C-alpha positions, -999 to +999 in steps of 0.1 A: -347+323-536-354+286-523-320+265-515-309+237-491-290+251-461-271+236-431-260+251-404-239+228-389-220+195-401-237+164-398-264+179-386-300+184-409-302+204-437-334+225-446-348+242-477-355+280-467-357+314-483-325+329-490-310+359-512-306+355-548-267+356-559-254+383-582-226+377-607-190+383-602-176+411-626-161+377-648-192+355-639-228+343-642-257+337-625-275+303-635-314+294-632-304+258-619-329+235-640-309+200-622-284+197-602-270+163-591-264+146-557-232+133-553-212+115-530-188+148-523-218+169-513-221+142-482-187+145-477-190+188-473-222+179-453-198+159-428-170+183-423-143+172-443-141+201-470-118+229-452-130+254-481-167+253-468-180+280-446-210+277-425-242+283-430-238+268-465-255+256-497-242+224-517-243+212-547-217+212-574-233+192-605-256+210-622-272+225-657-294+254-660-300+289-681-276+319-676-298+339-661-276+371-659-241+380-670-213+402-654-199+429-676-166+417-685-179+383-697-179+382-738-190+345-744-221+341-729-257+358-727-290+355-707-313+324-722-282+302-728-282+266-719-250+255-699-235+233-674-199+238-658-171+216-645-171+213-609-139+231-609-145+263-621-104+275-630-092+310-632-078+308-664-047+327-654-026+304-634+001+285-648-019+253-643-046+269-666-018+288-691-010+249-696-042+232-697-049+217-667-077+242-654-089+210-638-062+216-610-061+252-611-042+270-583-070+296-577-100+273-585-133+280-570-157+248-567-202+256-561-212+236-532-178+239-515-155+274-516-191+292-522-227+283-522-237+255-545-264+245-566-290+228-545-308+261-549-328+280-578-302+302-590-260+293-583-232+321-590-198+307-610-168+322-618-152+327-650-183+319-673-158+327-704-133+298-692-156+272-670-192+273-689-201+247-714-234+247-735-257+222-734-264+203-772-298+207-783-322+178-775-299+174-741-322+172-711-309+190-682-309+160-659-288+144-682-266+171-686-261+183-649-250+147-644-220+155-666-205+180-645-189+159-618-193+120-618-195+111-656-169+138-668-144+127-638-149+089-644-145+097-684-110+114-678-101+091-649-105+059-677-100+078-709-069+101-703-055+099-670-063+054-669-057+055-710-074+027-712-074+002-742-093-020-763-090-055-744-078-047-713-091-056-682-107-025-661-114-028-624-137-006-607-140-002-568-170+016-561-203+015-581-221+047-573-226+076-596-188+076-607-181+042-606-209+035-629-201+058-651-164+043-653-177+008-659-199+024-694-171+045-703-147+015-702-168-011-715-174+013-743-141+019-747-138-023-752-125-031-721-132-057-703-146-046-669-149-060-633-169-041-611-171-042-573-193-037-551-211-043-516-246-036-529-266-063-547-285-033-569-249-016-579-237-043-593-267-054-614-268-015-628-231-024-633-238-057-652-264-037-671-237-009-683-215-035-695-192-050-665-182-089-677-176-099-641-192-086-610-181-091-571-194-089-543-173-078-518-195-086-487-190-124-505-151-123-505-129-123-478-105-103-503-118-086-535-083-075-550-073-113-550-109-123-571-102-094-593-065-111-599-083-145-603-109-136-630-086-113-646-059-142-650-033-122-634-047-089-625-063-056-640-044-034-667-061-005-653-078-001-617-101+031-605-110+036-568-145+054-574-154+052-538-127+064-519-118+045-484-086+029-470-105-005-481-110+005-516-076+021-522-056-012-510-079-034-533-076-014-568-039-014-562-038-050-551-057-061-576-036-047-605-011-074-628+023-063-632+029-026-647-005-021-640-024+017-634-046+025-604-064+061-607-080+072-574-110+088-582-130+088-545-125+112-517-103+098-494-111+116-458-091+106-430-082+121-393-045+130-401-047+135-439-031+101-450-047+070-464-021+038-464-013+025-497+000-007-507+037+009-516+055-023-515+034-035-542+034-006-565+071-011-565+077-046-570+053-046-599+061-009-610+026-002-609+014+037-617-008+052-590-024+083-601-049+107-594-079+123-612-097+154-602-123+163-627-120+177-662-115+210-679-143+228-699-121+226-728-118+192-730-154+186-727-163+181-769-147+151-770-168+134-744-203+155-755-193+137-790-201+104-775-225+111-758-247+127-785-237+101-806-248+073-785-222+060-777-218+072-744-253+070-723-250+092-689-291+095-693-294+058-680-273+066-650-300+088-641-326+069-620-342+088-596-354+127-601-367+148-566-381+179-558-357+204-537-379+196-508-367+158-507-327+168-507-321+171-473-331+136-468-314+125-497-282+138-487-282+124-455-287+088-473-258+093-491-235+083-463-256+044-461-243+012-481-279+018-498-270+047-518-246+029-535-270+013-554-295+038-564-278+052-602-278+091-599-303+113-581-312+144-596-330+171-580-351+198-600-350+232-579-385+244-594-406+215-596 
């Protein structure tokens, strides 16, 4: 099969022929119809994820058709249209037994713990726990955009963030996850303030329901701007980018007893990130993490998508062939990528 491979962190990836994957006893191989390009893929390429072993094939947001099935799989067969959360759970650890597969103790992640979906085929583990049927009529490009950014944003806003109609929600960073969060919060009846450095990203945020937009390059203190626009601060705020500056701004922009949800990855040299804990203490803030969404939680989100309440298809702004993926991956580290919406790779085009 053809796949995007990199041999060294931060150096150019290339498309080459590699061996086709084979399914584990509990897994499947999926023929990849579409796969999203995510900032997490860029972090992996930069060497920020200790699970990656070189050489490596990135890619974790995918949809396609089951090609081969392991002998222990009971719920799926070749030809099924499927997608999958980026966290593939084991189904048997204490976290999984509690229904929290997104923090499985023995999780695997395509594109991180093993080769991913920037390829014509990808192997997925524990298929009966992790696969999600793609509804009839939903395009593979739309389905691929669900597995990381949209499902992650849905759980961060709805389940972890507990958004309520009429609340103020601030979204710091309007890439794929952030724009998804804007759309989801607005659909829930919240009033959204979007914060980014790219005019294109803020234009898309307005399109998807943001009431106010803050250009972080034009204000010395984005958190203060959020507090002023919301008459005291956001009830719920998300750092959808993942940087010390956006994390701090998200916390500092909250009102009393507000809720901060960390969604974007926060790589640092020593593994820690400064957080304004004095404000968290004084205002009794909640500081929460959100790490994807389990397969069994997809029906609520899929129902809203199929009903047209949520439109993840509108977030897809570019479709590229596999040969264009290495350059697109490298470009994910630039500010311009924030305003580009969602890019989907079609490996067979």
